[in-house]
C-alpha positions in Angstrom: -21.0 95.0 -55.4 -19.1 92.0 -55.6 -19.1 89.1 -52.7 -15.8 88.5 -50.8 -14.6 84.7 -51.3 -15.8 83.9 -47.7 -19.0 85.3 -48.3 -19.6 82.5 -51.4 -18.4 79.9 -50.0 -20.6 80.8 -47.0 -23.2 80.5 -49.2 -22.3 77.9 -51.3 -22.6 75.7 -48.1 -25.8 77.0 -46.5 -27.1 76.3 -50.5 -25.9 72.5 -50.1 -27.3 72.2 -46.5 -30.8 73.3 -47.8 -30.8 71.0 -51.0 -29.4 67.8 -48.5 -32.1 69.0 -45.9 -35.1 69.5 -48.6 -34.2 66.4 -50.2 -34.0 63.8 -46.4 -37.8 65.5 -45.2 -39.1 65.3 -48.5 -37.6 60.8 -48.6 -38.7 60.6 -44.9 -41.7 62.2 -44.1 -42.9 63.1 -47.8 -42.2 60.2 -49.1 -40.7 61.3 -51.9 -38.5 59.1 -53.7 -38.7 56.3 -52.1 -40.0 54.1 -55.0 -37.3 54.8 -56.4 -34.5 54.0 -54.4 -35.6 50.6 -53.6 -37.3 51.6 -50.1 -40.7 50.9 -50.6 -43.4 48.4 -51.4 -47.1 48.5 -51.8 -50.3 46.1 -50.1 -53.6 46.7 -50.7 -56.5 47.0 -48.2 -59.8 45.5 -49.1 -62.5 48.0 -46.7 -66.9 47.9 -46.9 -66.1 51.9 -45.6 -63.4 53.9 -45.7 -64.2 54.6 -41.9 -62.8 58.2 -41.9 -59.2 57.3 -42.8 -57.7 59.5 -45.9 -54.6 59.2 -48.1 -51.5 60.2 -46.7 -53.0 59.0 -43.4 -50.5 57.1 -40.9 -50.0 53.4 -40.9 -48.5 51.9 -37.6 -47.5 48.2 -37.0 -48.0 47.4 -33.5 -48.0 50.6 -32.8 -44.9 51.7 -34.2 -45.2 53.7 -38.0 -44.1 51.9 -40.9 -45.8 53.2 -43.5 -48.4 55.9 -45.2 -51.7 55.6 -47.0 -51.7 56.2 -50.2 -54.7 56.4 -52.8 -58.0 55.3 -52.0 -59.5 53.6 -55.5 -64.1 52.7 -55.3 -64.8 49.2 -56.2 -68.4 47.7 -56.7 -68.9 47.1 -52.4 -66.5 49.5 -51.1 -63.2 51.4 -51.5 -59.9 49.6 -52.1 -57.0 51.5 -49.9 -53.5 51.6 -51.1 -50.5 51.4 -48.4 -47.4 53.0 -48.9 -45.0 50.6 -46.5 -41.7 50.9 -45.7 -38.7 48.4 -46.0 -37.0 46.9 -43.4 -39.7 45.5 -41.7 -41.2 42.5 -41.8 -45.2 42.0 -41.6 -46.8 38.9 -41.5 -49.1 38.2 -45.0 -50.6 35.5 -43.8 -53.1 36.3 -40.4 -52.7 39.7 -40.7 -55.5 42.3 -39.9 -56.1 45.7 -40.7 -57.7 48.1 -37.7 -59.4 51.9 -39.2 -58.3 53.2 -35.3 -59.1 57.1 -34.0 -56.1 58.6 -32.4 -58.6 60.4 -30.0 -61.8 61.2 -29.7 -61.7 64.4 -32.1 -58.2 62.7 -33.5 -57.3 61.7 -36.8 -57.5 58.2 -38.3 -54.9 55.7 -38.7 -54.6 51.9 -40.2 -52.8 49.6 -37.5 -51.5 46.5 -38.7 -52.2 43.6 -36.2 -50.5 39.7 -36.9 -51.8 37.0 -35.5 -48.9 35.0 -35.9 -45.1 35.1 -36.6 -43.0 34.3 -39.2 -42.8 34.3 -43.1 -44.0 34.6 -45.9 -44.2 38.5 -45.5 -45.9 41.5 -46.9 -42.3 42.3 -48.8 -42.3 38.9 -50.9 -44.2 38.6 -54.2 -47.1 40.2 -55.2 -48.7 43.3 -53.5 -50.5 41.0 -51.3 -53.9 42.2 -50.4 -55.9 41.9 -46.8 -58.8 40.6 -46.6 -62.3 42.0 -45.6 -63.0 39.3 -43.1 -59.4 40.9 -41.8 -60.7 44.4 -41.2 -62.4 46.8 -38.6 -63.8 49.8 -39.1 -64.0 52.3 -36.3 -67.8 53.1 -34.6 -69.1 56.0 -36.3 -69.9 59.5 -34.9 -73.4 59.7 -35.3 -73.7 55.6 -33.6 -71.7 56.8 -30.9 -74.0 59.5 -30.5 -76.5 58.0 -30.6 -75.1 55.7 -28.1 -75.1 58.2 -25.4 -78.0 60.1 -26.5 -79.5 56.6 -25.4 -77.2 56.4 -22.9 -78.6 59.4 -20.6 -82.1 58.8 -21.7 -82.0 55.7 -20.2 -80.5 57.0 -16.7 -83.7 59.3 -14.3 -83.4 62.8 -13.3 -83.9 61.4 -9.9 -82.2 58.7 -9.4 -79.3 60.1 -11.0 -79.6 63.3 -8.6 -79.8 60.9 -6.0 -77.1 58.9 -7.1 -74.7 62.1 -6.2 -76.1 62.6 -3.1 -74.8 59.8 -1.9 -71.6 60.3 -3.8 -71.3 63.5 -1.9 -71.7 61.3 1.6 -69.6 59.0 0.7 -66.4 60.8 -0.3 -66.8 63.9 2.0 -64.5 64.4 4.9 -62.1 61.7 2.8 -60.0 64.0 1.1 -56.1 63.2 3.2 -57.6 59.2 2.7 -58.3 59.3 -1.4 -55.3 62.0 -1.3 -52.1 58.7 0.6 -54.2 55.8 -2.4 -53.2 58.4 -4.9 -50.1 58.8 -3.5 -49.4 55.0 -2.8 -50.7 54.3 -7.1 -47.6 56.4 -8.0 -45.2 54.7 -6.6 -46.7 51.3 -7.0 -47.0 52.7 -10.8 -43.0 53.3 -9.7 -42.0 50.4 -8.6 -44.2 47.8 -11.7 -42.0 50.0 -14.4 -38.2 49.1 -12.3 -39.5 45.9 -12.3 -40.3 46.3 -15.8 -37.1 43.9 -17.8 -38.5 41.3 -15.0 -41.6 41.0 -15.0 -41.4 40.9 -19.1 -39.0 37.9 -18.9 -41.3 36.4 -16.7 -43.8 36.2 -19.4 -41.2 35.5 -21.9 -40.7 32.5 -20.1 -44.2 31.7 -18.9 -44.9 31.2 -22.8 -42.3 27.8 -22.3 -44.1 26.5 -19.0 -47.5 27.1 -21.0 -46.2 25.5 -24.1 -45.0 22.4 -22.6 -48.0 22.2 -20.2 -50.0 21.9 -23.6 -47.3 19.0 -25.3 -47.8 17.4 -21.5 -51.7 17.7 -21.6 -52.5 13.6 -22.9 -50.1 12.9 -19.8 -51.2 15.6 -17.4 -54.9 13.8 -17.9 -53.8 10.6 -17.9 -52.3 11.9 -14.2 -55.2 13.2 -13.5 -57.6 10.0 -14.4 -55.6 7.8 -12.2 -54.9 10.2 -9.6 -58.7 9.9 -9.4 -58.7 6.6 -9.6 -55.9 5.6 -7.1 -58.2 8.6 -4.5 -61.4 6.8 -5.2 -59.4 3.3 -4.5 -58.8 4.8 -1.2 -61.6 5.7 -0.4 -63.3 2.7 -0.7 -60.9 1.0 1.5 -60.7 3.6 4.1 -61.6 0.9 7.1 -59.2 -1.3 5.9 -56.4 1.1 5.5 -56.7 3.0 8.9 -57.1 -0.7 10.3 -53.5 -1.3 9.0 -52.6 2.2 10.5 -54.0 1.4 13.6 -52.1 -1.9 13.5 -48.6 -0.6 12.3 -47.4 -0.3 16.0 -48.2 -2.8 17.4 -46.7 -4.9 14.6 -43.7 -3.0 14.3 -43.4 -3.3 18.6 -43.4 -7.0 17.5 -41.0 -6.7 14.8 -38.9 -4.8 17.1 -39.0 -7.0 19.8 -38.0 -10.3 17.6 -34.7 -8.5 16.3 -34.0 -7.6 19.7 -34.6 -12.1 20.6 -32.7 -13.0 17.4 -29.6 -10.3 18.3 -27.6 -12.7 19.8 -27.8 -15.6 17.6 -28.3 -13.9 13.9 -24.7 -12.8 13.5 -23.5 -16.3 13.9 -26.0 -17.8 11.6 -24.7 -15.2 9.1 -21.4 -15.8 9.7 -22.0 -19.3 9.1 -23.7 -18.3 5.7 -20.8 -16.7 4.7 -19.3 -20.3 4.1 -22.1 -21.8 2.9 -22.3 -19.1 0.0 -18.4 -19.0 -0.3 -19.2 -22.9 -1.4 -21.6 -22.3 -3.4 -19.9 -19.4 -5.3 -17.5 -22.3 -6.3 -19.8 -25.1 -7.7 -21.9 -22.0 -10.0 -21.0 -24.0 -13.0 -23.0 -27.2 -10.9 -25.5 -25.9 -9.9 -26.6 -24.0 -12.6 -26.4 -27.2 -14.5 -28.6 -28.9 -11.7 -31.3 -26.1 -12.8 -31.1 -26.4 -16.4 -31.7 -30.3 -16.1 -34.2 -30.5 -12.7 -37.0 -29.4 -14.5 -36.6 -30.9 -17.8 -36.2 -34.5 -15.3 -39.6 -33.1 -13.9 -41.2 -32.8 -17.6 -39.4 -36.6 -18.5 -41.0 -38.1 -14.8 -44.7 -36.6 -16.3 -44.3 -38.5 -19.1 -42.8 -41.9 -18.1 -45.7 -41.6 -15.1 -48.6 -40.0 -16.8 -50.8 -41.3 -13.8 -52.8 -44.2 -15.8 -50.8 -46.5 -13.2 -48.5 -48.3 -16.2 -44.7 -46.2 -16.7 -44.4 -44.9 -20.1 -39.9 -45.1 -21.4 -38.5 -45.4 -24.5 -35.2 -45.4 -25.8 -33.7 -42.9 -28.2 -30.0 -43.5 -30.3 -28.2 -40.3 -30.6 -25.4 -42.7 -32.6 -23.0 -39.4 -34.0 -24.8 -36.7 -32.4 -22.3 -34.8 -32.5 -19.7 -36.7 -34.4 -16.1 -37.3 -32.2 -13.5 -35.3 -33.5 -11.3 -36.8 -35.5 -8.0 -33.9 -36.8 -5.2 -34.3 -35.4 -6.1 -38.6 -34.9 -4.9 -39.5 -38.1 -1.0 -40.5 -37.4 -2.8 -42.9 -34.6 -3.5 -46.7 -35.4 -7.1 -47.8 -34.5 -7.2 -50.3 -31.0 -9.2 -52.6 -30.8 -11.9 -52.8 -27.8 -10.6 -56.7 -27.5 -6.8 -54.9 -26.6 -6.6 -54.7 -22.8 -3.0 -54.3 -22.8 -1.4 -51.1 -20.9 0.0 -48.8 -23.1 1.6 -45.7 -22.6 -0.8 -43.1 -23.6 0.4 -40.4 -25.9 0.6 -37.1 -24.8 0.9 -34.8 -27.6 -1.5 -36.3 -29.4 -4.8 -34.2 -29.2 -7.9 -33.1 -31.7 -6.8 -30.0 -33.4 -10.3 -29.3 -34.5 -11.4 -25.9 -33.9 -13.7 -24.7 -31.0 -16.9 -23.9 -33.1 -16.1 -26.6 -35.1 -19.6 -29.1 -35.5 -17.7 -32.2 -34.5 -17.2 -33.5 -30.5 -14.3 -30.9 -30.0 -12.5 -32.6 -26.4 -9.0 -32.2 -25.0 -6.8 -30.7 -22.8 -6.4 -27.4 -25.2 -9.5 -27.2 -25.5 -10.1 -27.2 -21.0 -12.6 -24.4 -20.2 -10.0 -21.9 -18.8 -12.5 -20.3 -16.1 -12.7 -23.4 -14.7 -9.2 -23.5 -13.1 -9.6 -20.2 -11.5 -10.7 -20.5 -7.3 -14.1 -19.5 -8.5 -15.1 -20.3 -11.5 -17.5 -17.7 -13.4 -20.8 -18.9 -15.2 -20.5 -19.3 -19.3 -22.9 -16.6 -20.6 -25.6 -18.1 -21.8 -25.6 -17.4 -25.2 -22.1 -19.0 -25.8 -22.6 -22.1 -23.1 -24.4 -24.6 -22.2 -25.3 -27.8 -23.1 -25.1 -26.4 -26.8 -27.7 -27.6 -29.7 -25.5 -28.9 -32.1 -25.8 -26.1 -35.6 -26.6 -28.6 -38.7 -29.5 -32.1 -37.1 -28.9 -35.1 -35.0 -25.5 -35.4 -36.9 -24.0 -31.8 -37.0 -25.1 -31.5 -40.9 -26.5 -28.9 -43.1 -28.5 -28.7 -45.5 -28.0 -27.2 -48.9 -29.7 -24.5 -48.1 -26.6 -23.8 -44.6 -29.9 -24.8 -43.0 -30.3 -27.5 -40.3 -31.9 -30.7 -42.0 -33.9 -31.4 -38.3 -35.8 -28.3 -38.1 -37.8 -26.2 -39.7 -36.5 -23.4 -42.9 -38.0 -20.9 -40.2 -35.8 -22.8 -37.4 -33.5 -21.1 -34.8 -32.1 -24.6 -33.0 -31.4 -22.0 -29.9 -27.5 -21.8 -28.1 -27.7 -23.6 -25.5 -30.3 -27.0 -24.4 -30.1 -30.0 -26.9 -32.4 -32.2 -25.0 -33.5 -34.9 -27.5 -36.5 -37.3 -26.6 -38.2 -34.9 -23.8 -41.5 -35.0 -23.8 -44.3 -32.6 -22.6 -48.0 -34.0 -22.4 -50.6 -31.4 -23.5 -54.2 -32.1 -23.9 -54.1 -33.7 -27.3 -50.6 -35.6 -27.3 -47.1 -34.9 -26.1 -45.2 -32.2 -27.8 -41.4 -33.9 -28.4 -38.6 -31.1 -27.4 -35.6 -31.2 -29.6 -33.7 -28.8 -27.9 -33.9 -26.2 -24.9 -32.3 -22.3 -24.1 -32.3 -21.6 -20.6 -31.8 -18.4 -21.0 -34.9 -17.5 -22.5 -37.3 -20.5 -21.4 -37.7 -21.5 -25.5 -38.0 -25.1 -26.2 -37.8 -26.0 -30.1 -39.9 -28.9 -31.4 -38.6 -31.3 -34.4 -40.2 -29.8 -36.2 -38.7 -26.3 -35.8 -41.2 -24.5 -34.1 -40.6 -22.6 -31.0 -42.4 -23.3 -27.7 -42.4 -20.5 -25.2 -43.2 -22.3 -21.8 -42.8 -19.6 -19.6 -44.5 -18.0 -16.5 -46.6 -15.0 -18.3 -49.7 -16.5 -19.8 -50.2 -18.9 -22.5 -49.6 -22.3 -20.6 -52.9 -23.2 -21.0 -53.4 -23.2 -25.0 -50.5 -25.0 -24.5 -50.3 -27.2 -22.2 -54.0 -27.8 -21.5 -54.8 -29.0 -18.4 -51.5 -30.1 -17.0 -50.4 -26.5 -17.4 -50.8 -25.8 -13.7 -47.7 -27.4 -13.9 -46.1 -24.8 -15.4 -46.6 -22.9 -11.7 -43.7 -25.1 -10.7 -42.0 -25.4 -13.7 -41.6 -21.9 -15.1 -39.5 -20.2 -12.4 -36.7 -22.7 -12.7 -36.6 -22.5 -16.7 -35.6 -19.1 -16.8 -38.7 -18.2 -18.5 -39.0 -14.5 -19.9 
């Protein structure tokens, strides 16, 4: 019998489809050739008992099939189960437990892999990994289950069980309509919950961020709770005083309102007049600033001159050439002796040509502060203006190391307040202050040591019995 060409083509196509189908089923479902194709890797589970699991049983990861159970080998104290896992499933190595579970009460057993963390390393990385026995769980054996059921049934008194059945009959008799409504409402609740599942899942996922934030801020939350407890305790202890203040508040507010009303005709006039005063003060900021700098120093000098022992202590500190005069620019100017009192026209083209930051006494019209010509002079920045402390010692000279010869090696004279010869009384004598920086409240002694005469503490250690005076001088000296 000769087959037609069309029949031959159909038979060949059917044979190819059959071979392809068998190959796909053999690879995907039976697992033949997966290892050769590189689509499979191995892992092992160390068990004390099989728990009913068998070769070719299913292996799941979080309930999703990921492979099959391979050969099972006996060990000295248990069994070792080989897992044939499919590539593409990233299962963490560390912390993953293996649970031998049942499909149902009479169903087949399978192994479920349950991770306790996320991230690598994974089971498909490196050499085959063995899940340790302490991370495995076995199902309850059938014998133990039946024994427990028998014990449960045997512990129930038949007479009491009959009473329970009778009472249940009385409880549910005639309530079929209500029970049906409950079941219907439960069905609607489940349908609504199923529709809202995406939002519920997003809420649960986002709640992790909230919980992580609360865990990270746990110390702050506990501190806040402790402080709130202390505040509540203080409020409770001062409940009487607080109630008195609240009771007196309406009267005080009424009096304050009456005072404001009484001042209404004159207060605007006073404030308007203070505008003129403010303008005058603003235009004299430089002078007021110098006054505030020199005032506490003057008071400190008064305490030194008149310490209260009935005598006045006076001294003389010569500050010759501190800083030295400027000579740059006067080279062609003839010297004029003090005995020559004749009138002479000044040379307006002659003046100090030294740089602004020169250690000499830089004067002249070219060094006149430009902001002093403005209608309202600006207060110079604290770091670049003031009475000035020379870059070197009293003569403006520096030592070989480039540091001041008058101060110690660790001294850094402040950019402001070169006030030599000021004595502040202390418990064991006096401290001679060579410089004062009003922007920081720091003073410098002749030995280069820094003294902070502020208002935040430490005055008793430095000034002894005279420390109370700094309560008045500290704010004026700008102490931080």
